[in-house]
N, CA, C and O atoms as CSV, one atom per row, in Angstrom:
chain,resi,resn,atom,element,x,y,z
A,1,UNK,N,N,0.973,-0.999,0.166
A,1,UNK,CA,C,-0.129,0.387,0.105
A,1,UNK,C,C,0.763,1.213,-0.090
A,1,UNK,O,O,1.803,1.211,0.568
A,2,UNK,N,N,0.558,1.891,-0.841
A,2,UNK,CA,C,1.524,3.420,-1.092
A,2,UNK,C,C,1.094,4.342,0.174
A,2,UNK,O,O,0.015,4.327,0.766
A,3,UNK,N,N,2.102,5.055,0.396
A,3,UNK,CA,C,1.709,6.005,1.483
A,3,UNK,C,C,0.613,7.037,1.192
A,3,UNK,O,O,0.100,7.757,2.048
A,4,UNK,N,N,0.263,7.027,-0.334
A,4,UNK,CA,C,-1.177,8.151,-0.189
A,4,UNK,C,C,-1.862,7.396,-0.417
A,4,UNK,O,O,-2.487,8.118,-1.193
A,5,UNK,N,N,-2.508,6.279,-0.469
A,5,UNK,CA,C,-3.527,5.710,-0.315
A,5,UNK,C,C,-3.624,4.987,1.602
A,5,UNK,O,O,-4.637,4.492,2.097
A,6,UNK,N,N,-2.564,5.119,2.151
A,6,UNK,CA,C,-2.502,4.327,3.398
A,6,UNK,C,C,-3.803,5.933,4.821
A,6,UNK,O,O,-3.524,7.095,5.114
A,7,UNK,N,N,-5.395,4.803,5.335
A,7,UNK,CA,C,-5.959,5.912,6.094
A,7,UNK,C,C,-5.154,6.517,7.026
A,7,UNK,O,O,-4.206,5.874,7.479
A,8,UNK,N,N,-5.450,8.108,7.544
A,8,UNK,CA,C,-4.925,8.765,7.703
A,8,UNK,C,C,-5.137,8.730,9.181
A,8,UNK,O,O,-6.273,8.274,9.048
A,9,UNK,N,N,-4.992,8.836,10.653
A,9,UNK,CA,C,-5.953,8.753,12.068
A,9,UNK,C,C,-6.629,9.865,11.938
A,9,UNK,O,O,-7.852,9.976,12.026
A,10,UNK,N,N,-5.296,11.310,11.573
A,10,UNK,CA,C,-6.672,12.958,11.291
A,10,UNK,C,C,-6.893,13.050,10.358
A,10,UNK,O,O,-6.576,14.016,9.665
A,11,UNK,N,N,-7.285,12.441,10.128
A,11,UNK,CA,C,-7.797,12.331,8.771
A,11,UNK,C,C,-9.405,13.531,8.729
A,11,UNK,O,O,-9.750,14.362,7.888
A,12,UNK,N,N,-9.805,13.255,9.551
A,12,UNK,CA,C,-11.794,13.966,10.015
A,12,UNK,C,C,-12.755,14.322,9.191
A,12,UNK,O,O,-13.532,15.276,9.236
A,13,UNK,N,N,-12.600,13.264,8.253
A,13,UNK,CA,C,-13.772,13.116,7.188
A,13,UNK,C,C,-12.953,13.701,5.673
A,13,UNK,O,O,-13.370,13.380,4.560
A,14,UNK,N,N,-11.720,14.614,5.892
A,14,UNK,CA,C,-11.337,14.705,4.579
A,14,UNK,C,C,-11.535,14.320,3.611
A,14,UNK,O,O,-12.217,14.774,2.693
A,15,UNK,N,N,-10.707,13.043,3.737
A,15,UNK,CA,C,-10.638,12.500,2.302
A,15,UNK,C,C,-12.266,12.197,1.650
A,15,UNK,O,O,-12.466,12.225,0.436
A,16,UNK,N,N,-13.160,11.962,2.468
A,16,UNK,CA,C,-14.873,11.861,2.116
A,16,UNK,C,C,-15.708,13.033,1.438
A,16,UNK,O,O,-16.656,13.206,0.672
A,17,UNK,N,N,-14.540,13.902,2.379
A,17,UNK,CA,C,-15.462,15.886,2.027
A,17,UNK,C,C,-14.358,16.061,0.319
A,17,UNK,O,O,-14.830,16.765,-0.574
A,18,UNK,N,N,-13.145,15.447,0.124
A,18,UNK,CA,C,-12.656,15.155,-1.443
A,18,UNK,C,C,-13.861,14.301,-1.911
A,18,UNK,O,O,-14.354,14.955,-2.830
A,19,UNK,N,N,-14.509,13.285,-1.758
A,19,UNK,CA,C,-14.970,12.271,-2.907
A,19,UNK,C,C,-16.058,13.408,-3.382
A,19,UNK,O,O,-16.272,14.174,-4.321
A,20,UNK,N,N,-16.491,13.093,-2.377
A,20,UNK,CA,C,-17.957,14.381,-2.587
A,20,UNK,C,C,-18.384,15.211,-3.555
A,20,UNK,O,O,-19.270,15.317,-4.403
A,21,UNK,N,N,-16.379,16.376,-2.644
A,21,UNK,CA,C,-16.090,17.348,-3.689
A,21,UNK,C,C,-16.649,16.894,-5.251
A,21,UNK,O,O,-17.614,17.330,-5.880
A,22,UNK,N,N,-15.570,15.762,-5.643
A,22,UNK,CA,C,-15.468,15.345,-6.842
A,22,UNK,C,C,-16.883,14.606,-7.169
A,22,UNK,O,O,-17.663,15.242,-7.877
A,23,UNK,N,N,-17.109,13.873,-6.910
A,23,UNK,CA,C,-18.482,13.180,-6.653
A,23,UNK,C,C,-19.387,14.370,-8.209
A,23,UNK,O,O,-19.449,14.202,-9.427
A,24,UNK,N,N,-20.133,15.929,-6.897
A,24,UNK,CA,C,-20.374,16.504,-7.668
A,24,UNK,C,C,-20.444,17.806,-8.549
A,24,UNK,O,O,-21.280,18.655,-8.860
A,25,UNK,N,N,-19.076,17.499,-8.792
A,25,UNK,CA,C,-18.300,17.430,-10.396
A,25,UNK,C,C,-18.355,16.302,-11.013
A,25,UNK,O,O,-17.402,16.194,-11.784
A,26,UNK,N,N,-19.096,15.347,-11.019
A,26,UNK,CA,C,-19.275,13.953,-12.485
A,26,UNK,C,C,-18.275,13.680,-12.491
A,26,UNK,O,O,-17.993,12.933,-13.428
A,27,UNK,N,N,-17.350,13.970,-11.737
A,27,UNK,CA,C,-16.112,12.943,-12.156
A,27,UNK,C,C,-14.991,13.663,-12.156
A,27,UNK,O,O,-13.900,13.271,-11.741
A,28,UNK,N,N,-15.265,14.847,-12.672
A,28,UNK,CA,C,-13.936,16.328,-13.144
A,28,UNK,C,C,-13.414,16.515,-12.523
A,28,UNK,O,O,-14.044,17.419,-11.974
A,29,UNK,N,N,-11.564,16.267,-11.370
A,29,UNK,CA,C,-10.780,16.655,-10.650
A,29,UNK,C,C,-10.766,18.151,-11.110
A,29,UNK,O,O,-11.360,18.891,-10.326
A,30,UNK,N,N,-10.382,18.581,-11.884
A,30,UNK,CA,C,-10.221,19.276,-12.440
A,30,UNK,C,C,-11.840,20.414,-12.009
A,30,UNK,O,O,-11.732,21.170,-11.044
A,31,UNK,N,N,-13.037,20.393,-12.718
A,31,UNK,CA,C,-13.955,21.003,-12.605
A,31,UNK,C,C,-14.498,21.488,-10.925
A,31,UNK,O,O,-15.242,22.437,-10.676
A,32,UNK,N,N,-13.500,19.943,-9.301
A,32,UNK,CA,C,-13.627,20.610,-8.155
A,32,UNK,C,C,-12.918,20.970,-8.027
A,32,UNK,O,O,-13.142,22.166,-7.840
A,33,UNK,N,N,-12.104,20.802,-7.981
A,33,UNK,CA,C,-10.445,22.163,-8.057
A,33,UNK,C,C,-11.346,23.107,-8.280
A,33,UNK,O,O,-12.040,23.349,-7.293
A,34,UNK,N,N,-11.549,23.642,-9.104
A,34,UNK,CA,C,-12.249,24.728,-9.946
A,34,UNK,C,C,-13.190,25.504,-9.022
A,34,UNK,O,O,-12.920,26.695,-8.867
A,35,UNK,N,N,-14.048,25.099,-8.509
A,35,UNK,CA,C,-15.347,24.929,-7.847
A,35,UNK,C,C,-14.515,25.546,-6.108
A,35,UNK,O,O,-14.528,26.621,-5.507
A,36,UNK,N,N,-14.170,24.806,-5.965
A,36,UNK,CA,C,-13.207,25.233,-4.826
A,36,UNK,C,C,-12.209,25.921,-4.663
A,36,UNK,O,O,-11.635,26.073,-3.585
A,37,UNK,N,N,-11.878,26.439,-5.779
A,37,UNK,CA,C,-10.892,27.871,-5.970
A,37,UNK,C,C,-11.899,28.831,-5.650
A,37,UNK,O,O,-11.906,29.657,-4.738
A,38,UNK,N,N,-12.690,28.615,-6.475
A,38,UNK,CA,C,-13.912,30.253,-6.440
A,38,UNK,C,C,-14.314,29.652,-5.211
A,38,UNK,O,O,-13.346,29.827,-4.471
A,39,UNK,N,N,-14.964,29.202,-4.742
A,39,UNK,CA,C,-16.022,29.059,-2.756
A,39,UNK,C,C,-14.829,29.664,-2.257
A,39,UNK,O,O,-15.220,30.666,-1.657
A,40,UNK,N,N,-12.919,29.561,-2.139
A,40,UNK,CA,C,-12.810,29.585,-1.733
A,40,UNK,C,C,-12.169,31.623,-1.183
A,40,UNK,O,O,-11.779,32.047,-0.095
A,41,UNK,N,N,-12.387,32.463,-2.777
A,41,UNK,CA,C,-11.882,33.235,-3.429
A,41,UNK,C,C,-13.101,33.577,-2.301
A,41,UNK,O,O,-12.869,33.806,-1.114
A,42,UNK,N,N,-14.090,33.569,-2.756
A,42,UNK,CA,C,-15.797,34.296,-2.424
A,42,UNK,C,C,-15.443,34.148,-0.816
A,42,UNK,O,O,-15.415,35.260,-0.290
A,43,UNK,N,N,-15.116,32.880,0.263
A,43,UNK,CA,C,-14.767,33.350,1.772
A,43,UNK,C,C,-13.728,34.114,1.836
A,43,UNK,O,O,-13.860,34.899,2.775
A,44,UNK,N,N,-12.897,34.233,1.359
A,44,UNK,CA,C,-11.418,35.668,1.633
A,44,UNK,C,C,-12.592,36.471,1.103
A,44,UNK,O,O,-13.401,36.120,1.962
A,45,UNK,N,N,-13.129,37.112,0.489
A,45,UNK,CA,C,-13.004,38.252,0.415
A,45,UNK,C,C,-15.243,38.347,0.528
A,45,UNK,O,O,-15.987,39.047,-0.160
A,46,UNK,N,N,-15.601,37.395,1.596
A,46,UNK,CA,C,-16.096,37.549,2.676
A,46,UNK,C,C,-15.417,37.922,3.983
A,46,UNK,O,O,-15.875,38.409,5.017
A,47,UNK,N,N,-14.587,37.672,3.747
A,47,UNK,CA,C,-13.633,37.292,5.374
A,47,UNK,C,C,-13.606,39.494,5.532
A,47,UNK,O,O,-13.864,40.234,6.481
A,48,UNK,N,N,-13.337,39.668,4.648
A,48,UNK,CA,C,-11.909,40.716,4.244
A,48,UNK,C,C,-13.509,41.956,5.284
A,48,UNK,O,O,-13.886,42.364,6.382
A,49,UNK,N,N,-13.806,41.959,3.802
A,49,UNK,CA,C,-15.493,43.054,3.919
A,49,UNK,C,C,-15.760,42.569,5.034
A,49,UNK,O,O,-14.659,42.031,4.919
A,50,UNK,N,N,-16.463,41.906,6.884
A,50,UNK,CA,C,-16.240,41.121,7.640
A,50,UNK,C,C,-15.191,41.801,8.869
A,50,UNK,O,O,-15.428,42.174,10.018
A,51,UNK,N,N,-13.666,41.760,7.874
A,51,UNK,CA,C,-12.949,42.322,8.795
A,51,UNK,C,C,-12.884,43.273,9.125
A,51,UNK,O,O,-12.465,43.646,10.220
A,52,UNK,N,N,-13.514,44.269,7.757
A,52,UNK,CA,C,-13.832,46.100,7.226
A,52,UNK,C,C,-14.602,46.852,8.633
A,52,UNK,O,O,-14.350,47.799,9.379
A,53,UNK,N,N,-15.880,45.622,8.464
A,53,UNK,CA,C,-16.783,46.244,9.237
A,53,UNK,C,C,-16.932,45.851,10.991
A,53,UNK,O,O,-17.905,46.036,11.722
A,54,UNK,N,N,-15.833,45.360,11.259
A,54,UNK,CA,C,-15.400,45.303,12.447
A,54,UNK,C,C,-15.079,46.931,13.134
A,54,UNK,O,O,-14.072,47.550,12.792
A,55,UNK,N,N,-15.679,47.271,13.731
A,55,UNK,CA,C,-15.020,48.798,14.995
A,55,UNK,C,C,-13.792,48.127,15.038
A,55,UNK,O,O,-13.719,46.910,15.211
A,56,UNK,N,N,-12.240,49.302,14.800
A,56,UNK,CA,C,-10.643,49.248,15.210
A,56,UNK,C,C,-11.761,48.499,16.949
A,56,UNK,O,O,-11.947,47.390,17.450
A,57,UNK,N,N,-12.368,50.514,17.371
A,57,UNK,CA,C,-12.257,50.025,18.595
A,57,UNK,C,C,-12.126,47.915,19.977
A,57,UNK,O,O,-11.423,47.426,20.861
A,58,UNK,N,N,-13.943,47.424,18.749
A,58,UNK,CA,C,-13.549,46.493,19.537
A,58,UNK,C,C,-12.733,45.123,19.186
A,58,UNK,O,O,-12.829,43.994,19.667
A,59,UNK,N,N,-11.734,45.757,17.969
A,59,UNK,CA,C,-10.955,44.871,17.548
A,59,UNK,C,C,-10.108,45.137,18.468
A,59,UNK,O,O,-10.041,44.005,18.947
A,60,UNK,N,N,-9.230,45.903,19.248
A,60,UNK,CA,C,-8.047,46.561,20.625
A,60,UNK,C,C,-8.512,46.064,21.269
A,60,UNK,O,O,-7.618,45.302,21.634
A,61,UNK,N,N,-9.684,45.714,22.051
A,61,UNK,CA,C,-10.506,45.422,23.054
A,61,UNK,C,C,-10.844,47.125,24.337
A,61,UNK,O,O,-10.351,47.631,25.346
A,62,UNK,N,N,-11.634,47.289,23.659
A,62,UNK,CA,C,-12.032,48.782,24.008
A,62,UNK,C,C,-13.493,48.631,23.903
A,62,UNK,O,O,-14.017,49.698,24.221
A,63,UNK,N,N,-14.243,47.861,23.629
A,63,UNK,CA,C,-15.008,47.781,23.633
A,63,UNK,C,C,-15.660,47.461,24.666
A,63,UNK,O,O,-15.256,46.475,25.283
A,64,UNK,N,N,-16.561,48.008,25.043
A,64,UNK,CA,C,-17.459,47.099,26.343
A,64,UNK,C,C,-19.100,46.783,26.396
A,64,UNK,O,O,-19.925,47.683,26.556
A,65,UNK,N,N,-19.383,45.652,26.271
A,65,UNK,CA,C,-20.883,45.090,26.851
A,65,UNK,C,C,-21.286,45.894,28.103
A,65,UNK,O,O,-20.748,46.503,29.028
A,66,UNK,N,N,-22.850,45.494,27.525
A,66,UNK,CA,C,-23.509,46.074,28.869
A,66,UNK,C,C,-24.219,45.614,29.728
A,66,UNK,O,O,-25.030,45.016,29.021
A,67,UNK,N,N,-24.592,45.406,30.952
A,67,UNK,CA,C,-23.557,44.734,31.905
A,67,UNK,C,C,-25.057,44.502,32.933
A,67,UNK,O,O,-24.828,45.152,33.953
A,68,UNK,N,N,-26.282,43.929,33.038
A,68,UNK,CA,C,-27.099,44.961,34.270
A,68,UNK,C,C,-28.267,45.380,33.324
A,68,UNK,O,O,-29.151,46.134,33.731
């Protein structure tokens, strides 16, 4: 058995997710990779926008919540 086909104890379902992504793309690995790159770019863009929306006071620990 090659090292690429040995099960990894710390897989955490990653292989199943890979197989699912390929299956959703109709078995087209390039299509699966392309879809994952597009999704990753979208999430990076969304993350950037959310970071801009958070106030600087909150990120610096100056934000006080109302208690009581």
